[in-house]
VOZABA-294431 format. One record per residue (C-alpha): residue number from 1; residue in three letters; x, y, z. Coordinates in pm, 1 decimal, m for minus. Example, Ala and Ser with C-alpha at 12.3 -4.5 7.8 and 13.67 -1.06 7.14 Angstrom:
% residues 2
<r n="1" res="ALA" x="1230.0" y="m450.0" z="780.0"/>
<r n="2" res="SER" x="1367.0" y="m106.0" z="714.0"/>
***
This chain:
% residues 371
<r n="1" res="MET" x="13616.9" y="m683.1" z="3547.4"/>
<r n="2" res="ILE" x="13903.7" y="m675.3" z="3788.4"/>
<r n="3" res="ARG" x="13898.4" y="m331.3" z="3942.1"/>
<r n="4" res="GLN" x="14198.1" y="m254.6" z="4158.5"/>
<r n="5" res="ARG" x="14264.2" y="72.2" z="4385.9"/>
<r n="6" res="ARG" x="14479.1" y="140.1" z="4618.6"/>
<r n="7" res="ILE" x="14347.2" y="145.5" z="5009.0"/>
<r n="8" res="SER" x="14447.4" y="488.2" z="5064.8"/>
<r n="9" res="LYS" x="14093.9" y="661.6" z="5126.7"/>
<r n="10" res="VAL" x="13867.7" y="498.6" z="5471.9"/>
<r n="11" res="GLY" x="13578.8" y="507.9" z="5230.5"/>
<r n="12" res="GLY" x="13668.9" y="335.2" z="4971.8"/>
<r n="13" res="VAL" x="13844.8" y="11.4" z="5118.1"/>
<r n="14" res="LEU" x="13502.0" y="m144.5" z="5223.4"/>
<r n="15" res="ALA" x="13281.8" y="26.8" z="4935.7"/>
<r n="16" res="ALA" x="13555.2" y="m205.7" z="4684.8"/>
<r n="17" res="LEU" x="13544.0" y="m469.0" z="4905.7"/>
<r n="18" res="HIS" x="13164.5" y="m495.2" z="4947.8"/>
<r n="19" res="SER" x="13105.9" y="m450.8" z="4604.1"/>
<r n="20" res="SER" x="13349.4" y="m707.8" z="4426.7"/>
<r n="21" res="PHE" x="13169.6" y="m947.6" z="4690.5"/>
<r n="22" res="LEU" x="12805.4" y="m901.1" z="4597.5"/>
<r n="23" res="ARG" x="12822.2" y="m785.7" z="4243.0"/>
<r n="24" res="PRO" x="12868.2" y="m985.3" z="3959.0"/>
<r n="25" res="PHE" x="13154.6" y="m948.3" z="3724.0"/>
<r n="26" res="SER" x="13098.2" y="m864.2" z="3345.5"/>
<r n="27" res="LYS" x="13461.3" y="m982.8" z="3208.4"/>
<r n="28" res="THR" x="13650.5" y="m1313.0" z="3324.8"/>
<r n="29" res="PRO" x="14038.0" y="m1297.3" z="3294.2"/>
<r n="30" res="SER" x="14154.3" y="m1596.8" z="3198.6"/>
<r n="31" res="LEU" x="14507.7" y="m1520.6" z="3408.1"/>
<r n="32" res="ARG" x="14520.4" y="m1623.8" z="3774.6"/>
<r n="33" res="ARG" x="14637.1" y="m1233.7" z="3937.6"/>
<r n="34" res="PRO" x="14888.5" y="m1181.5" z="4251.3"/>
<r n="35" res="TYR" x="14757.4" y="m1064.3" z="4543.3"/>
<r n="36" res="SER" x="14932.3" y="m716.6" z="4707.6"/>
<r n="37" res="THR" x="14762.1" y="m534.2" z="4943.3"/>
<r n="38" res="THR" x="14715.0" y="m226.0" z="4726.7"/>
<r n="39" res="GLN" x="14435.8" y="m434.4" z="4617.2"/>
<r n="40" res="THR" x="14100.1" y="m435.9" z="4756.7"/>
<r n="41" res="GLN" x="13919.7" y="m696.6" z="4561.1"/>
<r n="42" res="LEU" x="13714.4" y="m909.0" z="4733.1"/>
<r n="43" res="THR" x="13637.0" y="m1169.6" z="4518.5"/>
<r n="44" res="PRO" x="13848.2" y="m1211.5" z="4176.0"/>
<r n="45" res="ARG" x="13808.9" y="m1403.4" z="3922.5"/>
<r n="46" res="LEU" x="14075.8" y="m1704.3" z="3988.2"/>
<r n="47" res="TYR" x="14103.4" y="m2008.7" z="3779.3"/>
<r n="48" res="THR" x="14365.7" y="m2289.7" z="3763.0"/>
<r n="49" res="THR" x="14424.8" y="m2566.1" z="3577.3"/>
<r n="50" res="GLY" x="14448.8" y="m2935.1" z="3739.1"/>
<r n="51" res="ASP" x="14034.9" y="m2951.6" z="3861.7"/>
<r n="52" res="PRO" x="13924.7" y="m3335.0" z="3730.7"/>
<r n="53" res="LEU" x="13561.3" y="m3192.3" z="3640.4"/>
<r n="54" res="GLU" x="13673.0" y="m2858.0" z="3541.0"/>
<r n="55" res="SER" x="13698.3" y="m2993.1" z="3129.7"/>
<r n="56" res="SER" x="13433.4" y="m3217.5" z="3146.6"/>
<r n="57" res="ALA" x="13116.0" y="m3131.6" z="2905.3"/>
<r n="58" res="ARG" x="12864.3" y="m3228.9" z="3113.4"/>
<r n="59" res="ILE" x="12550.1" y="m3030.5" z="3141.1"/>
<r n="60" res="PHE" x="12346.0" y="m3095.4" z="3498.1"/>
<r n="61" res="SER" x="11947.3" y="m3092.5" z="3411.1"/>
<r n="62" res="PRO" x="11841.4" y="m2743.3" z="3604.6"/>
<r n="63" res="SER" x="11614.3" y="m2711.1" z="3893.2"/>
<r n="64" res="LEU" x="11529.4" y="m2406.4" z="3915.2"/>
<r n="65" res="LYS" x="11353.0" y="m2165.5" z="3675.7"/>
<r n="66" res="GLU" x="11497.7" y="m1756.7" z="3695.7"/>
<r n="67" res="GLY" x="11195.8" y="m1548.9" z="3820.4"/>
<r n="68" res="GLU" x="10941.4" y="m1840.5" z="3844.7"/>
<r n="69" res="PHE" x="10885.9" y="m1755.5" z="4174.5"/>
<r n="70" res="SER" x="10790.3" y="m1426.0" z="4372.9"/>
<r n="71" res="VAL" x="10997.6" y="m1228.8" z="4617.9"/>
<r n="72" res="LEU" x="10786.2" y="m1048.2" z="4883.1"/>
<r n="73" res="PRO" x="10912.7" y="m777.9" z="5097.2"/>
<r n="74" res="ALA" x="11148.8" y="m763.5" z="5356.9"/>
<r n="75" res="SER" x="11006.7" y="m833.2" z="5718.2"/>
<r n="76" res="PRO" x="11008.5" y="m509.4" z="5914.3"/>
<r n="77" res="VAL" x="11297.6" y="m473.4" z="6201.7"/>
<r n="78" res="PRO" x="11190.7" y="m356.9" z="6542.5"/>
<r n="79" res="PRO" x="11252.1" y="18.7" z="6640.2"/>
<r n="80" res="HIS" x="11453.6" y="m129.8" z="6920.6"/>
<r n="81" res="VAL" x="11694.4" y="m299.7" z="6708.3"/>
<r n="82" res="GLN" x="12064.2" y="m111.1" z="6691.1"/>
<r n="83" res="LYS" x="12084.6" y="m99.0" z="6286.4"/>
<r n="84" res="PRO" x="12418.8" y="m94.1" z="6120.5"/>
<r n="85" res="GLU" x="12474.1" y="237.8" z="5874.9"/>
<r n="86" res="TYR" x="12347.6" y="54.2" z="5566.8"/>
<r n="87" res="ALA" x="12050.3" y="m23.3" z="5686.6"/>
<r n="88" res="THR" x="11900.2" y="341.6" z="5635.0"/>
<r n="89" res="ASN" x="12095.3" y="379.7" z="5336.6"/>
<r n="90" res="PRO" x="11940.5" y="378.8" z="4997.6"/>
<r n="91" res="THR" x="12192.6" y="219.2" z="4837.5"/>
<r n="92" res="GLY" x="12242.9" y="2.4" z="5098.8"/>
<r n="93" res="VAL" x="12618.9" y="98.2" z="5065.8"/>
<r n="94" res="PRO" x="12842.6" y="92.8" z="5437.7"/>
<r n="95" res="VAL" x="13000.1" y="378.0" z="5521.4"/>
<r n="96" res="LEU" x="13329.4" y="335.8" z="5701.5"/>
<r n="97" res="SER" x="13478.8" y="593.0" z="5958.1"/>
<r n="98" res="TRP" x="13745.9" y="352.8" z="6043.5"/>
<r n="99" res="GLU" x="14075.8" y="254.8" z="5825.7"/>
<r n="100" res="PRO" x="14131.7" y="m135.1" z="5875.4"/>
<r n="101" res="SER" x="14466.2" y="m289.6" z="5836.6"/>
<r n="102" res="PRO" x="14475.8" y="m447.1" z="5473.7"/>
<r n="103" res="ASP" x="14670.4" y="m746.9" z="5647.3"/>
<r n="104" res="GLY" x="14404.7" y="m825.2" z="5900.6"/>
<r n="105" res="HIS" x="14210.7" y="m648.8" z="6201.1"/>
<r n="106" res="VAL" x="14349.0" y="m776.6" z="6536.5"/>
<r n="107" res="HIS" x="14085.6" y="m767.1" z="6802.8"/>
<r n="108" res="SER" x="14113.1" y="m626.3" z="7160.0"/>
<r n="109" res="GLU" x="13965.5" y="m840.8" z="7437.1"/>
<r n="110" res="VAL" x="13632.2" y="m600.8" z="7439.5"/>
<r n="111" res="GLU" x="13574.4" y="m676.0" z="7099.8"/>
<r n="112" res="VAL" x="13670.8" y="m1014.4" z="7100.0"/>
<r n="113" res="ALA" x="13394.2" y="m1100.3" z="7361.5"/>
<r n="114" res="LYS" x="13111.8" y="m881.9" z="7136.8"/>
<r n="115" res="ILE" x="13248.6" y="m1110.1" z="6808.1"/>
<r n="116" res="ARG" x="13191.1" y="m1426.3" z="7021.0"/>
<r n="117" res="LEU" x="12844.2" y="m1331.3" z="7137.4"/>
<r n="118" res="ALA" x="12739.7" y="m1239.3" z="6746.7"/>
<r n="119" res="ALA" x="12904.0" y="m1553.4" z="6604.2"/>
<r n="120" res="LYS" x="12714.9" y="m1800.8" z="6867.0"/>
<r n="121" res="ILE" x="12373.9" y="m1623.6" z="6813.9"/>
<r n="122" res="ALA" x="12425.6" y="m1647.1" z="6391.3"/>
<r n="123" res="GLN" x="12489.7" y="m1997.2" z="6453.2"/>
<r n="124" res="LYS" x="12190.7" y="m2067.7" z="6627.6"/>
<r n="125" res="ALA" x="11972.6" y="m1889.8" z="6329.6"/>
<r n="126" res="LEU" x="12174.4" y="m2125.4" z="6094.7"/>
<r n="127" res="ARG" x="12052.8" y="m2418.2" z="6307.9"/>
<r n="128" res="LEU" x="11705.4" y="m2267.8" z="6310.3"/>
<r n="129" res="ALA" x="11685.1" y="m2269.7" z="5913.5"/>
<r n="130" res="MET" x="11838.8" y="m2574.6" z="5867.1"/>
<r n="131" res="ARG" x="11583.1" y="m2773.6" z="6051.3"/>
<r n="132" res="ALA" x="11289.0" y="m2599.6" z="5879.8"/>
<r n="133" res="ALA" x="11436.0" y="m2712.6" z="5567.6"/>
<r n="134" res="ARG" x="11175.9" y="m2969.4" z="5441.2"/>
<r n="135" res="PRO" x="10959.4" y="m3022.9" z="5137.5"/>
<r n="136" res="GLY" x="10680.4" y="m2812.5" z="5107.9"/>
<r n="137" res="ILE" x="10834.2" y="m2534.1" z="5314.0"/>
<r n="138" res="THR" x="10925.7" y="m2199.7" z="5120.4"/>
<r n="139" res="GLY" x="11224.6" y="m2014.3" z="5152.8"/>
<r n="140" res="GLU" x="10993.0" y="m1695.5" z="5254.4"/>
<r n="141" res="GLN" x="10902.3" y="m1904.7" z="5553.4"/>
<r n="142" res="ILE" x="11248.4" y="m1986.0" z="5600.1"/>
<r n="143" res="ASP" x="11336.5" y="m1622.1" z="5599.2"/>
<r n="144" res="HIS" x="11066.3" y="m1489.3" z="5803.0"/>
<r n="145" res="LEU" x="11134.3" y="m1765.5" z="6044.4"/>
<r n="146" res="VAL" x="11517.8" y="m1620.5" z="6104.8"/>
<r n="147" res="HIS" x="11426.7" y="m1277.2" z="6081.5"/>
<r n="148" res="SER" x="11186.3" y="m1286.8" z="6400.3"/>
<r n="149" res="TYR" x="11451.8" y="m1519.1" z="6581.2"/>
<r n="150" res="LEU" x="11713.6" y="m1297.7" z="6543.7"/>
<r n="151" res="CYS" x="11542.7" y="m978.1" z="6623.8"/>
<r n="152" res="SER" x="11401.1" y="m1136.0" z="6891.1"/>
<r n="153" res="GLU" x="11791.8" y="m1135.0" z="7034.8"/>
<r n="154" res="GLY" x="11822.5" y="m792.3" z="6953.9"/>
<r n="155" res="CYS" x="12034.0" y="m835.6" z="6641.7"/>
<r n="156" res="TYR" x="11964.5" y="m702.6" z="6266.6"/>
<r n="157" res="PRO" x="11917.9" y="m943.4" z="6035.5"/>
<r n="158" res="GLY" x="12273.4" y="m865.2" z="5810.1"/>
<r n="159" res="GLY" x="12129.1" y="m935.5" z="5466.7"/>
<r n="160" res="ILE" x="11847.4" y="m676.4" z="5453.2"/>
<r n="161" res="ASN" x="11951.1" y="m363.5" z="5248.7"/>
<r n="162" res="TYR" x="12284.0" y="m475.7" z="5244.6"/>
<r n="163" res="TYR" x="12415.2" y="m288.1" z="4909.9"/>
<r n="164" res="GLY" x="12018.3" y="m334.3" z="4867.0"/>
<r n="165" res="PHE" x="11991.0" y="m741.0" z="4920.3"/>
<r n="166" res="PRO" x="11611.4" y="m770.1" z="4947.4"/>
<r n="167" res="LYS" x="11638.8" y="m1042.4" z="5229.8"/>
<r n="168" res="ALA" x="11744.7" y="m1170.8" z="5590.2"/>
<r n="169" res="LEU" x="11960.2" y="m1434.6" z="5434.8"/>
<r n="170" res="CYS" x="12089.3" y="m1569.8" z="5152.9"/>
<r n="171" res="MET" x="11917.8" y="m1900.2" z="5052.2"/>
<r n="172" res="SER" x="12117.2" y="m2106.2" z="4797.1"/>
<r n="173" res="VAL" x="11956.7" y="m2431.5" z="4651.0"/>
<r n="174" res="ASN" x="12132.6" y="m2672.0" z="4414.4"/>
<r n="175" res="GLU" x="12314.0" y="m2538.1" z="4115.5"/>
<r n="176" res="VAL" x="12298.6" y="m2169.2" z="4298.6"/>
<r n="177" res="ALA" x="12658.8" y="m2123.7" z="4456.5"/>
<r n="178" res="CYS" x="12531.2" y="m1797.5" z="4667.0"/>
<r n="179" res="HIS" x="12346.3" y="m1507.5" z="4695.0"/>
<r n="180" res="GLY" x="12043.7" y="m1684.1" z="4660.8"/>
<r n="181" res="ILE" x="11686.0" y="m1524.3" z="4718.2"/>
<r n="182" res="PRO" x="11479.0" y="m1649.6" z="4991.7"/>
<r n="183" res="SER" x="11143.2" y="m1691.7" z="4769.1"/>
<r n="184" res="LEU" x="10815.4" y="m1842.8" z="4787.6"/>
<r n="185" res="ARG" x="10923.1" y="m2164.3" z="4610.0"/>
<r n="186" res="PRO" x="10919.2" y="m2458.6" z="4840.7"/>
<r n="187" res="LEU" x="11167.7" y="m2706.7" z="4859.6"/>
<r n="188" res="VAL" x="11165.0" y="m3040.5" z="4733.9"/>
<r n="189" res="SER" x="11258.9" y="m3384.4" z="4830.4"/>
<r n="190" res="GLY" x="11590.8" y="m3410.2" z="4696.1"/>
<r n="191" res="ASP" x="11714.7" y="m3027.8" z="4707.2"/>
<r n="192" res="ILE" x="12007.1" y="m2932.4" z="4903.5"/>
<r n="193" res="VAL" x="11988.8" y="m2568.7" z="5046.0"/>
<r n="194" res="SER" x="12281.4" y="m2318.0" z="5177.5"/>
<r n="195" res="PHE" x="12163.6" y="m2099.1" z="5440.0"/>
<r n="196" res="ASP" x="12416.8" y="m1816.1" z="5493.0"/>
<r n="197" res="VAL" x="12319.6" y="m1625.1" z="5757.6"/>
<r n="198" res="THR" x="12481.7" y="m1256.0" z="5884.1"/>
<r n="199" res="LEU" x="12360.3" y="m1065.8" z="6185.9"/>
<r n="200" res="PHE" x="12439.7" y="m702.3" z="6305.9"/>
<r n="201" res="ARG" x="12448.0" y="m657.0" z="6711.8"/>
<r n="202" res="ASP" x="12650.3" y="m408.4" z="6931.6"/>
<r n="203" res="GLY" x="12895.5" y="m289.7" z="6674.2"/>
<r n="204" res="VAL" x="13013.9" y="m630.3" z="6497.1"/>
<r n="205" res="TYR" x="12922.5" y="m890.2" z="6302.6"/>
<r n="206" res="GLY" x="12832.8" y="m1251.1" z="6295.2"/>
<r n="207" res="ASP" x="12839.6" y="m1435.3" z="5990.2"/>
<r n="208" res="ASN" x="12812.0" y="m1842.7" z="5885.3"/>
<r n="209" res="CYS" x="12677.2" y="m2090.2" z="5622.0"/>
<r n="210" res="GLY" x="12557.1" y="m2431.5" z="5613.8"/>
<r n="211" res="THR" x="12373.5" y="m2686.3" z="5375.7"/>
<r n="212" res="ALA" x="12073.0" y="m2899.5" z="5418.2"/>
<r n="213" res="LEU" x="11984.1" y="m3208.3" z="5299.0"/>
<r n="214" res="VAL" x="11577.1" y="m3204.8" z="5216.0"/>
<r n="215" res="GLY" x="11406.6" y="m3513.9" z="5225.3"/>
<r n="216" res="GLU" x="11593.5" y="m3803.8" z="5010.2"/>
<r n="217" res="VAL" x="11955.2" y="m3666.8" z="4882.5"/>
<r n="218" res="ASP" x="12140.9" y="m3830.9" z="4652.7"/>
<r n="219" res="ALA" x="12512.4" y="m4002.8" z="4729.4"/>
<r n="220" res="VAL" x="12659.2" y="m3733.7" z="4569.3"/>
<r n="221" res="GLY" x="12441.1" y="m3492.9" z="4697.5"/>
<r n="222" res="ARG" x="12545.2" y="m3600.1" z="5017.1"/>
<r n="223" res="ARG" x="12875.0" y="m3649.1" z="4978.8"/>
<r n="224" res="LEU" x="12879.7" y="m3266.7" z="4796.5"/>
<r n="225" res="VAL" x="12771.8" y="m3146.9" z="5106.2"/>
<r n="226" res="GLU" x="13028.0" y="m3342.6" z="5382.1"/>
<r n="227" res="THR" x="13282.1" y="m3238.2" z="5138.3"/>
<r n="228" res="ALA" x="13228.2" y="m2864.3" z="5193.1"/>
<r n="229" res="GLU" x="13214.1" y="m2919.6" z="5520.2"/>
<r n="230" res="ARG" x="13534.3" y="m3092.4" z="5606.7"/>
<r n="231" res="CYS" x="13744.0" y="m2883.2" z="5328.1"/>
<r n="232" res="VAL" x="13636.7" y="m2627.2" z="5600.1"/>
<r n="233" res="GLU" x="13748.7" y="m2809.2" z="5896.4"/>
<r n="234" res="THR" x="14057.9" y="m2961.3" z="5755.0"/>
<r n="235" res="ALA" x="14148.5" y="m2575.8" z="5675.4"/>
<r n="236" res="ALA" x="14042.4" y="m2437.7" z="5994.6"/>
<r n="237" res="SER" x="14294.7" y="m2707.0" z="6193.4"/>
<r n="238" res="ILE" x="14623.0" y="m2616.3" z="6021.5"/>
<r n="239" res="ILE" x="14565.5" y="m2234.6" z="6079.4"/>
<r n="240" res="ARG" x="14855.9" y="m2068.1" z="6355.5"/>
<r n="241" res="PRO" x="14976.2" y="m1754.3" z="6398.7"/>
<r n="242" res="GLY" x="15196.0" y="m1711.8" z="6079.8"/>
<r n="243" res="LEU" x="15092.4" y="m1913.1" z="5848.3"/>
<r n="244" res="PRO" x="15059.6" y="m1735.6" z="5528.4"/>
<r n="245" res="LEU" x="14705.6" y="m1737.9" z="5394.7"/>
<r n="246" res="ASN" x="14768.6" y="m1877.1" z="5103.1"/>
<r n="247" res="GLN" x="14777.6" y="m2240.1" z="5273.3"/>
<r n="248" res="VAL" x="14443.3" y="m2248.5" z="5377.7"/>
<r n="249" res="GLY" x="14285.2" y="m2230.3" z="4987.2"/>
<r n="250" res="GLU" x="14586.3" y="m2513.3" z="4905.7"/>
<r n="251" res="THR" x="14421.8" y="m2739.6" z="5190.9"/>
<r n="252" res="ILE" x="14065.1" y="m2661.4" z="5014.1"/>
<r n="253" res="GLU" x="14161.5" y="m2723.0" z="4695.2"/>
<r n="254" res="GLU" x="14365.7" y="m3045.6" z="4827.6"/>
<r n="255" res="GLU" x="14037.6" y="m3179.4" z="4998.3"/>
<r n="256" res="ALA" x="13781.7" y="m3137.3" z="4727.1"/>
<r n="257" res="ARG" x="13972.9" y="m3297.1" z="4475.8"/>
<r n="258" res="GLU" x="14024.2" y="m3577.2" z="4651.5"/>
<r n="259" res="ALA" x="13638.5" y="m3618.3" z="4681.5"/>
<r n="260" res="GLY" x="13641.2" y="m3551.9" z="4295.6"/>
<r n="261" res="PHE" x="13494.1" y="m3175.2" z="4355.4"/>
<r n="262" res="CYS" x="13605.3" y="m2854.5" z="4233.0"/>
<r n="263" res="VAL" x="13584.7" y="m2529.3" z="4434.7"/>
<r n="264" res="VAL" x="13472.7" y="m2238.4" z="4306.0"/>
<r n="265" res="ARG" x="13716.7" y="m1934.7" z="4303.8"/>
<r n="266" res="ASP" x="13483.1" y="m1639.4" z="4231.4"/>
<r n="267" res="LEU" x="13428.3" y="m1619.2" z="4597.8"/>
<r n="268" res="HIS" x="13596.2" y="m1646.4" z="4946.5"/>
<r n="269" res="GLY" x="13630.3" y="m1625.6" z="5306.8"/>
<r n="270" res="HIS" x="13707.1" y="m1293.3" z="5453.4"/>
<r n="271" res="PHE" x="13819.2" y="m1124.4" z="5821.4"/>
<r n="272" res="ILE" x="13529.6" y="m982.7" z="5974.7"/>
<r n="273" res="GLY" x="13471.1" y="m792.6" z="6305.3"/>
<r n="274" res="ARG" x="13352.3" y="m454.2" z="6292.8"/>
<r n="275" res="GLU" x="13281.1" y="m430.2" z="5923.5"/>
<r n="276" res="MET" x="13097.1" y="m764.7" z="5758.4"/>
<r n="277" res="HIS" x="13373.5" y="m818.2" z="5486.8"/>
<r n="278" res="LEU" x="13703.6" y="m678.8" z="5602.9"/>
<r n="279" res="PRO" x="14048.3" y="m718.8" z="5434.9"/>
<r n="280" res="PRO" x="14241.5" y="m945.4" z="5360.5"/>
<r n="281" res="LEU" x="14050.6" y="m1221.1" z="5167.0"/>
<r n="282" res="VAL" x="14094.5" y="m1576.3" z="5356.9"/>
<r n="283" res="PRO" x="14102.6" y="m1754.7" z="4975.8"/>
<r n="284" res="SER" x="13948.2" y="m2084.1" z="4892.4"/>
<r n="285" res="VAL" x="14240.5" y="m2142.3" z="4650.5"/>
<r n="286" res="GLY" x="14596.0" y="m2117.0" z="4651.9"/>
<r n="287" res="GLY" x="14816.2" y="m1893.1" z="4489.0"/>
<r n="288" res="TYR" x="14646.7" y="m1590.5" z="4561.1"/>
<r n="289" res="HIS" x="14823.1" y="m1355.7" z="4854.8"/>
<r n="290" res="ARG" x="15171.7" y="m1279.9" z="4908.8"/>
<r n="291" res="GLN" x="15350.4" y="m1536.2" z="5107.1"/>
<r n="292" res="ASP" x="15396.7" y="m1265.7" z="5359.6"/>
<r n="293" res="VAL" x="15059.9" y="m1180.8" z="5402.4"/>
<r n="294" res="ARG" x="15029.0" y="m1415.5" z="5701.7"/>
<r n="295" res="PHE" x="14772.8" y="m1464.2" z="5996.0"/>
<r n="296" res="LYS" x="14815.7" y="m1308.7" z="6370.9"/>
<r n="297" res="LYS" x="14726.3" y="m1404.3" z="6693.9"/>
<r n="298" res="GLY" x="14395.8" y="m1225.6" z="6802.1"/>
<r n="299" res="GLN" x="14222.5" y="m1191.2" z="6411.1"/>
<r n="300" res="THR" x="13870.8" y="m1296.2" z="6329.4"/>
<r n="301" res="PHE" x="13758.5" y="m1434.7" z="5999.0"/>
<r n="302" res="THR" x="13543.5" y="m1673.6" z="5824.6"/>
<r n="303" res="VAL" x="13657.8" y="m1998.3" z="5604.9"/>
<r n="304" res="GLU" x="13371.2" y="m2027.9" z="5317.9"/>
<r n="305" res="PRO" x="13483.8" y="m2281.9" z="5022.1"/>
<r n="306" res="MET" x="13200.6" y="m2331.6" z="4797.6"/>
<r n="307" res="ILE" x="13226.5" y="m2701.0" z="4630.4"/>
<r n="308" res="SER" x="13092.9" y="m2756.4" z="4313.0"/>
<r n="309" res="GLU" x="12990.7" y="m3079.2" z="4180.0"/>
<r n="310" res="GLY" x="13060.1" y="m2989.2" z="3812.4"/>
<r n="311" res="ASN" x="13249.6" y="m2706.4" z="3643.2"/>
<r n="312" res="PRO" x="13266.5" y="m2456.9" z="3924.8"/>
<r n="313" res="LYS" x="13232.9" y="m2127.8" z="3685.4"/>
<r n="314" res="LEU" x="12943.5" y="m1889.7" z="3768.8"/>
<r n="315" res="LYS" x="12672.6" y="m1656.6" z="3587.3"/>
<r n="316" res="THR" x="12442.3" y="m1391.5" z="3740.7"/>
<r n="317" res="TRP" x="12078.3" y="m1400.0" z="3721.7"/>
<r n="318" res="LYS" x="11899.6" y="m1075.4" z="3645.7"/>
<r n="319" res="ASP" x="11819.3" y="m998.5" z="4012.5"/>
<r n="320" res="GLY" x="12182.8" y="m906.5" z="4072.0"/>
<r n="321" res="TRP" x="12259.8" y="m1119.7" z="4312.0"/>
<r n="322" res="THR" x="12153.6" y="m1529.0" z="4206.1"/>
<r n="323" res="LEU" x="12488.5" y="m1665.0" z="4097.8"/>
<r n="324" res="VAL" x="12455.6" y="m2040.2" z="3954.8"/>
<r n="325" res="THR" x="12692.4" y="m2242.6" z="3766.9"/>
<r n="326" res="LEU" x="12742.9" y="m2268.3" z="3400.7"/>
<r n="327" res="ASP" x="12663.7" y="m2652.7" z="3342.0"/>
<r n="328" res="ASN" x="12368.7" y="m2656.3" z="3632.0"/>
<r n="329" res="GLY" x="12590.0" y="m2838.9" z="3889.0"/>
<r n="330" res="ARG" x="12503.1" y="m2835.4" z="4212.0"/>
<r n="331" res="VAL" x="12723.9" y="m2636.0" z="4529.0"/>
<r n="332" res="ALA" x="12755.8" y="m2720.9" z="4867.8"/>
<r n="333" res="GLN" x="12907.4" y="m2401.9" z="5123.8"/>
<r n="334" res="HIS" x="13009.3" y="m2446.8" z="5467.4"/>
<r n="335" res="GLU" x="13117.9" y="m2171.3" z="5686.7"/>
<r n="336" res="HIS" x="13269.5" y="m2113.1" z="6030.9"/>
<r n="337" res="MET" x="13397.0" y="m1806.0" z="6195.5"/>
<r n="338" res="CYS" x="13696.1" y="m1817.1" z="6324.8"/>
<r n="339" res="LEU" x="13958.7" y="m1659.7" z="6601.1"/>
<r n="340" res="LEU" x="14290.9" y="m1728.5" z="6659.0"/>
<r n="341" res="HIS" x="14484.4" y="m1817.1" z="6922.7"/>
<r n="342" res="GLU" x="14802.6" y="m1869.2" z="6994.3"/>
<r n="343" res="ASP" x="14824.6" y="m2265.9" z="6942.6"/>
<r n="344" res="GLY" x="14536.3" y="m2242.2" z="6657.8"/>
<r n="345" res="VAL" x="14174.7" y="m2151.0" z="6601.3"/>
<r n="346" res="GLU" x="13851.7" y="m2125.5" z="6816.8"/>
<r n="347" res="ILE" x="13526.9" y="m2213.1" z="6597.5"/>
<r n="348" res="LEU" x="13314.0" y="m1907.9" z="6729.0"/>
<r n="349" res="THR" x="13038.5" y="m2059.0" z="6517.0"/>
<r n="350" res="ARG" x="13059.7" y="m2409.6" z="6698.1"/>
<r n="351" res="LEU" x="12771.5" y="m2421.7" z="7017.3"/>
<r n="352" res="SER" x="12840.8" y="m2636.6" z="7325.8"/>
<r n="353" res="GLU" x="12528.7" y="m2873.7" z="7435.3"/>
<r n="354" res="GLU" x="12413.9" y="m2604.6" z="7666.6"/>
<r n="355" res="GLU" x="12400.9" y="m2341.5" z="7396.9"/>
<r n="356" res="GLU" x="12232.2" y="m2619.0" z="7114.6"/>
<r n="357" res="ARG" x="11964.3" y="m2679.6" z="7400.1"/>
<r n="358" res="GLU" x="11893.9" y="m2323.5" z="7383.9"/>
<r n="359" res="ILE" x="11812.4" y="m2330.2" z="7037.0"/>
<r n="360" res="PRO" x="11413.5" y="m2302.7" z="7007.5"/>
<r n="361" res="PHE" x="11394.7" y="m2563.8" z="6727.0"/>
<r n="362" res="HIS" x="10992.2" y="m2597.9" z="6792.9"/>
<r n="363" res="LEU" x="10961.0" y="m2268.7" z="6579.5"/>
<r n="364" res="ALA" x="11090.2" y="m2478.4" z="6339.1"/>
<r n="365" res="ASP" x="10922.7" y="m2773.8" z="6375.5"/>
<r n="366" res="SER" x="10578.4" y="m2575.7" z="6334.0"/>
<r n="367" res="LEU" x="10588.2" y="m2447.1" z="6024.5"/>
<r n="368" res="GLN" x="10412.2" y="m2609.6" z="5797.5"/>
<r n="369" res="PRO" x="10366.6" y="m2593.8" z="5432.5"/>
<r n="370" res="PRO" x="10158.4" y="m2315.3" z="5238.5"/>
<r n="371" res="SER" x="9794.6" y="m2466.5" z="5172.1"/>
***
């Protein structure tokens, strides 16, 4: 169901953005809808023609069974950790006290410094999760690992209670495109698993995602993950002040098609800073925004396509969160946070060698499969 609301009320902007980002859709429009800055829909259904595999009748074998494994309650967050307002809201709905620009907020130097640090910590947490992704290790163990690390760094694990989400991070295995919930399911050799790690620290958010290979993964799975990474790197490399946002999606689509894969059209990148999801979208497909919606110096945003090996259309499990492909084809996601300078982007979620050495990998290496 497409909802169009004017950005005239402060409280309505992020509510519509977040709701659209995180909630399933009951109907699917058949035509692409043009973007308007009066729309706050974060993730409209977008369908195009011409993807090489979309009309394929292939059905893949499912690797997961809905509801098979239990989900434990989220670990507690220490009292000293600063929390976003949704953390204690029974509905988990963020309450907005400022009015963001529909064309993208431009940050001050003080805000940028905070966002840069949040992004670095988010990347370190993601690297821990990916290091822990081994056969026999459960989603619950990895969620607890990331949760504990973020809290030790003075960060609130951004997933907890965000619109009621039950865990610290999203963990999406194989045919799960996104918003998978970490459970007691052990990883098995051959899985690909995406970890989407968000955090809140000092009034701003960090957000990134990567897909890990578990044990021995087949050639198509490895190429799928490589393609998702390449789509982000290629798209980020073209961004300059004044570039229409549409060109990011066009670049991603072209890169995916050349590899023989499809782009999931239901979910996109976004601006980020004082809120986890800010307008406008950073589309993963072309033709969404008006051509006058352009990047500006000082903006921070994510580029985060999801690349499918088969049909990119999705359905939602009964938990209200887990989005899986209709044909059970696998999906790989990659996401970086970017800051736009005059001469291009700085990838905030990229670590230096010194920063990599600060990651406590021993915490991930010490995990053992439950007995």
